[in-house]
One Martini backbone bead per residue (centre of mass of N, CA, C, O) as a GRO file, in nm:
protein
  256
    1MET     BB    1  16.287   7.674   4.646
    2ASP     BB    2  15.948   7.650   4.507
    3GLN     BB    3  15.827   7.822   4.748
    4LEU     BB    4  15.644   8.101   4.890
    5PRO     BB    5  15.589   8.200   5.198
    6ILE     BB    6  15.264   8.326   5.290
    7TYR     BB    7  15.038   8.577   5.426
    8VAL     BB    8  14.682   8.593   5.399
    9THR     BB    9  14.428   8.823   5.393
   10LEU     BB   10  14.067   8.706   5.434
   11LYS     BB   11  13.897   8.901   5.565
   12ASP     BB   12  13.602   8.947   5.394
   13ARG     BB   13  13.687   8.749   5.166
   14LYS     BB   14  13.665   8.578   4.875
   15VAL     BB   15  13.622   8.216   4.824
   16ILE     BB   16  13.644   7.971   4.599
   17LEU     BB   17  13.436   7.664   4.619
   18LEU     BB   18  13.471   7.346   4.468
   19GLY     BB   19  13.258   7.118   4.605
   20SER     BB   20  13.219   6.810   4.799
   21GLY     BB   21  13.261   6.692   5.107
   22GLU     BB   22  13.535   6.630   5.293
   23MET     BB   23  13.738   6.811   5.144
   24ALA     BB   24  13.564   7.069   5.133
   25ASP     BB   25  13.503   7.096   5.437
   26ALA     BB   26  13.794   7.137   5.532
   27LYS     BB   27  13.844   7.397   5.367
   28ARG     BB   28  13.614   7.565   5.478
   29ARG     BB   29  13.709   7.575   5.771
   30LEU     BB   30  13.986   7.703   5.723
   31TYR     BB   31  13.890   7.972   5.579
   32GLN     BB   32  13.691   8.061   5.801
   33ARG     BB   33  13.904   8.101   6.024
   34ALA     BB   34  14.025   8.348   5.836
   35GLY     BB   35  13.743   8.508   5.735
   36ALA     BB   36  13.616   8.389   5.496
   37ILE     BB   37  13.413   8.392   5.201
   38ILE     BB   38  13.213   8.142   5.080
   39THR     BB   39  13.198   8.032   4.730
   40ASP     BB   40  13.045   7.882   4.414
   41ASP     BB   41  13.109   8.131   4.238
   42GLU     BB   42  13.311   8.162   3.962
   43GLN     BB   43  13.246   8.493   3.922
   44ALA     BB   44  13.365   8.591   4.162
   45ASP     BB   45  13.522   8.833   4.364
   46ALA     BB   46  13.825   8.687   4.430
   47ALA     BB   47  14.125   8.580   4.585
   48LEU     BB   48  14.057   8.268   4.570
   49ALA     BB   49  14.087   7.908   4.482
   50VAL     BB   50  13.899   7.593   4.522
   51VAL     BB   51  13.949   7.245   4.429
   52ALA     BB   52  13.709   6.962   4.533
   53LEU     BB   53  13.705   6.743   4.307
   54GLU     BB   54  13.689   6.409   4.223
   55ASP     BB   55  13.716   6.451   3.929
   56ASP     BB   56  13.982   6.494   3.727
   57ASP     BB   57  13.864   6.643   3.480
   58GLU     BB   58  13.695   6.850   3.633
   59ALA     BB   59  13.929   6.974   3.789
   60ALA     BB   60  14.104   7.066   3.549
   61ALA     BB   61  13.888   7.249   3.421
   62ALA     BB   62  13.848   7.439   3.663
   63VAL     BB   63  14.134   7.542   3.683
   64LYS     BB   64  14.145   7.668   3.402
   65ARG     BB   65  13.915   7.874   3.441
   66LEU     BB   66  14.033   8.023   3.690
   67ARG     BB   67  14.305   8.105   3.566
   68ALA     BB   68  14.180   8.279   3.335
   69ARG     BB   69  14.102   8.499   3.572
   70GLY     BB   70  14.374   8.515   3.767
   71LEU     BB   71  14.372   8.286   3.969
   72LEU     BB   72  14.456   8.124   4.251
   73VAL     BB   73  14.500   7.761   4.283
   74ASN     BB   74  14.356   7.492   4.474
   75ALA     BB   75  14.415   7.139   4.439
   76VAL     BB   76  14.299   6.880   4.588
   77ASP     BB   77  14.534   6.628   4.573
   78ARG     BB   78  14.680   6.819   4.320
   79SER     BB   79  14.983   6.949   4.291
   80VAL     BB   80  15.014   6.998   3.973
   81LEU     BB   81  14.756   7.217   3.989
   82CYS     BB   82  14.900   7.410   4.182
   83ASP     BB   83  14.964   7.744   4.292
   84TYR     BB   84  14.887   7.650   4.586
   85THR     BB   85  14.935   7.564   4.930
   86THR     BB   86  14.827   7.415   5.234
   87PRO     BB   87  14.924   7.410   5.546
   88ALA     BB   88  15.025   7.325   5.836
   89ILE     BB   89  14.893   7.443   6.160
   90ILE     BB   90  15.000   7.673   6.415
   91ASP     BB   91  14.788   7.823   6.668
   92ARG     BB   92  14.910   8.139   6.835
   93ASP     BB   93  14.755   8.389   6.859
   94PRO     BB   94  14.949   8.569   6.635
   95VAL     BB   95  15.089   8.302   6.605
   96LEU     BB   96  15.199   8.151   6.289
   97ILE     BB   97  15.258   7.812   6.186
   98ALA     BB   98  15.400   7.675   5.886
   99ILE     BB   99  15.376   7.346   5.721
  100GLY     BB  100  15.545   7.245   5.426
  101THR     BB  101  15.575   7.024   5.105
  102GLY     BB  102  15.460   7.107   4.820
  103GLY     BB  103  15.258   6.841   4.814
  104ALA     BB  104  15.407   6.572   4.893
  105SER     BB  105  15.302   6.559   5.224
  106ALA     BB  106  15.053   6.588   5.449
  107GLY     BB  107  15.143   6.384   5.666
  108LEU     BB  108  15.416   6.511   5.732
  109ALA     BB  109  15.314   6.790   5.816
  110LYS     BB  110  15.142   6.683   6.052
  111ALA     BB  111  15.369   6.547   6.216
  112VAL     BB  112  15.530   6.808   6.265
  113ARG     BB  113  15.307   6.966   6.400
  114GLN     BB  114  15.261   6.774   6.644
  115ARG     BB  115  15.546   6.808   6.758
  116LEU     BB  116  15.545   7.122   6.790
  117GLU     BB  117  15.297   7.149   6.973
  118GLN     BB  118  15.452   7.029   7.228
  119MET     BB  119  15.669   7.278   7.243
  120LEU     BB  120  15.443   7.497   7.239
  121PRO     BB  121  15.307   7.722   7.419
  122ALA     BB  122  14.999   7.861   7.481
  123GLY     BB  123  15.137   8.164   7.551
  124LEU     BB  124  15.271   8.277   7.286
  125GLY     BB  125  15.060   8.488   7.198
  126ARG     BB  126  15.077   8.664   7.453
  127LEU     BB  127  15.369   8.748   7.407
  128ALA     BB  128  15.329   8.890   7.136
  129SER     BB  129  15.117   9.096   7.233
  130GLY     BB  130  15.295   9.223   7.454
  131LEU     BB  131  15.520   9.330   7.266
  132PHE     BB  132  15.335   9.512   7.104
  133ALA     BB  133  15.229   9.685   7.346
  134ALA     BB  134  15.552   9.758   7.430
  135ARG     BB  135  15.697   9.918   7.195
  136ASP     BB  136  15.728  10.205   7.318
  137ARG     BB  137  15.897  10.124   7.564
  138ILE     BB  138  16.125   9.994   7.407
  139LYS     BB  139  16.207  10.247   7.242
  140SER     BB  140  16.273  10.425   7.492
  141LEU     BB  141  16.508  10.238   7.597
  142TRP     BB  142  16.587  10.176   7.269
  143PRO     BB  143  16.643  10.388   7.020
  144ASP     BB  144  16.838  10.197   6.906
  145GLY     BB  145  16.806   9.937   6.695
  146ALA     BB  146  17.047   9.753   6.778
  147ASP     BB  147  16.994   9.757   7.083
  148ARG     BB  148  16.706   9.648   7.068
  149ARG     BB  149  16.770   9.377   6.936
  150ARG     BB  150  16.962   9.268   7.155
  151ALA     BB  151  16.759   9.274   7.390
  152ILE     BB  152  16.549   9.087   7.263
  153ASP     BB  153  16.731   8.845   7.209
  154ALA     BB  154  16.811   8.795   7.503
  155ALA     BB  155  16.520   8.743   7.612
  156LEU     BB  156  16.471   8.498   7.382
  157ASN     BB  157  16.656   8.318   7.485
  158PRO     BB  158  16.760   8.047   7.616
  159GLY     BB  159  16.661   8.125   7.943
  160GLY     BB  160  16.530   8.377   7.915
  161THR     BB  161  16.294   8.598   8.013
  162LEU     BB  162  16.136   8.528   7.706
  163ASP     BB  163  16.123   8.241   7.648
  164PRO     BB  164  15.915   8.090   7.406
  165PHE     BB  165  15.938   7.784   7.553
  166THR     BB  166  15.795   7.943   7.785
  167ASP     BB  167  15.552   7.990   8.014
  168HIS     BB  168  15.393   8.299   8.062
  169ASP     BB  169  15.295   8.558   8.226
  170GLY     BB  170  15.164   8.887   8.231
  171GLU     BB  171  15.455   8.999   8.376
  172ALA     BB  172  15.713   8.941   8.204
  173ILE     BB  173  15.765   9.213   8.053
  174ASP     BB  174  15.787   9.395   8.302
  175LEU     BB  175  16.030   9.245   8.425
  176TRP     BB  176  16.222   9.295   8.189
  177LEU     BB  177  16.205   9.616   8.190
  178GLU     BB  178  16.332   9.633   8.482
  179ASP     BB  179  16.575   9.418   8.352
  180PRO     BB  180  16.718   9.465   8.047
  181ALA     BB  181  17.033   9.353   8.072
  182ALA     BB  182  16.968   9.068   8.090
  183GLY     BB  183  17.156   8.863   7.874
  184ASN     BB  184  17.331   9.056   7.707
  185PRO     BB  185  17.522   8.996   7.436
  186THR     BB  186  17.883   9.023   7.431
  187GLY     BB  187  18.150   9.022   7.230
  188VAL     BB  188  18.369   8.745   7.167
  189ILE     BB  189  18.311   8.464   6.942
  190ALA     BB  190  18.423   8.141   6.873
  191LEU     BB  191  18.404   7.949   6.566
  192LYS     BB  192  18.417   7.598   6.483
  193LEU     BB  193  18.420   7.438   6.178
  194HIS     BB  194  18.358   7.086   6.034
  195SER     BB  195  18.141   7.190   5.815
  196ALA     BB  196  17.957   7.285   5.514
  197ASP     BB  197  17.694   7.209   5.663
  198PRO     BB  198  17.433   7.380   5.808
  199ASP     BB  199  17.301   7.122   5.951
  200ASP     BB  200  17.566   7.096   6.153
  201LEU     BB  201  17.476   7.298   6.328
  202THR     BB  202  17.431   7.407   6.617
  203ILE     BB  203  17.209   7.561   6.806
  204LYS     BB  204  17.408   7.772   6.911
  205GLN     BB  205  17.533   7.861   6.641
  206ALA     BB  206  17.267   7.951   6.506
  207ARG     BB  207  17.199   8.165   6.719
  208LEU     BB  208  17.455   8.342   6.689
  209LEU     BB  209  17.413   8.410   6.389
  210GLY     BB  210  17.131   8.556   6.457
  211GLN     BB  211  17.286   8.787   6.660
  212ALA     BB  212  17.510   8.905   6.517
  213ASP     BB  213  17.671   9.207   6.421
  214ALA     BB  214  17.953   9.056   6.358
  215ILE     BB  215  18.170   8.900   6.097
  216TYR     BB  216  18.464   8.695   6.111
  217ALA     BB  217  18.601   8.529   5.824
  218GLN     BB  218  18.720   8.298   5.660
  219SER     BB  219  18.753   8.241   5.321
  220ASN     BB  220  18.650   7.918   5.363
  221VAL     BB  221  18.378   7.993   5.446
  222PRO     BB  222  18.078   7.900   5.379
  223GLU     BB  223  17.802   8.053   5.247
  224ALA     BB  224  17.587   7.863   5.377
  225ILE     BB  225  17.659   7.972   5.660
  226LEU     BB  226  17.643   8.289   5.634
  227THR     BB  227  17.328   8.292   5.557
  228ARG     BB  228  17.244   8.239   5.868
  229ALA     BB  229  17.269   8.515   5.913
  230ARG     BB  230  17.207   8.816   5.945
  231ALA     BB  231  17.142   9.048   5.703
  232ASP     BB  232  17.275   9.303   5.889
  233ALA     BB  233  17.537   9.175   5.921
  234GLU     BB  234  17.859   9.224   5.940
  235ARG     BB  235  18.127   9.163   5.704
  236PHE     BB  236  18.454   8.999   5.742
  237ASP     BB  237  18.771   8.949   5.725
  238LEU     BB  238  18.980   8.804   5.948
  239GLU     BB  239  19.229   8.998   5.892
  240ALA     BB  240  19.050   9.256   6.013
  241PHE     BB  241  19.074   9.187   6.301
  242ASP     BB  242  18.980   9.400   6.598
  243ALA     BB  243  18.930   9.385   6.934
  244THR     BB  244  18.924   9.705   6.998
  245GLN     BB  245  18.646   9.741   6.795
  246VAL     BB  246  18.440   9.599   6.963
  247THR     BB  247  18.082   9.562   6.931
  248GLY     BB  248  17.887   9.376   7.074
  249LEU     BB  249  17.835   9.092   6.872
  250THR     BB  250  18.112   8.875   6.786
  251LEU     BB  251  18.229   8.670   6.518
  252VAL     BB  252  18.471   8.402   6.489
  253ILE     BB  253  18.536   8.221   6.186
  254ARG     BB  254  18.628   7.878   6.141
  255TYR     BB  255  18.753   7.638   5.889
  256GLU     BB  256  18.855   7.276   5.912
   0.00000   0.00000   0.00000
């Protein structure tokens, strides 16, 4: 990974934009959607800078000047000059999904965005806002953080009460909280891996790795697989496995 994806709050903050024409107009619309104040004053007290100049030499010189001020600069269509790149965006406010290629191909990022747009329901943002509004009720039902996480994971599972790939009405969260135990996964599940490549994991295997509270793995299970698990999931050698002590969702992983 050569870039770190981050989300920057730009509301009411200045962004320097140098250039005119189609490239500059597209960037202006994008940053204004995020609430930024666009200026062409190079000396402005700005959060970021964008260079959308047609001439290569002029663009390189502008990037150099702006960097000298300590600003992070995006040079449109010149990835080698960029301190950061702007991704293709799926906007389901407050859910925001960014697809980037590190400047390798804006066309590829757009194609992936268009495909994902078809999969994500329009009401995904409403679901996120509803979960935020219900956070106090959720905490009161599950005071323990691990129990709360398991309940939320179960609701968001494929086919679960709050499956994010299904369009829900405004009562979905209330219905879930009335029957909170539905679909909460517990017990021991055995996974047999036949490849060291994490990309060969099935969708179900990847989901279980993201939900498990504890993982008992053979010593030859690749680290690339184990890193797909939750960061706070406990890890043990398979030799230490004791089914009588299992709580929550436990994975037993073997690699053949």
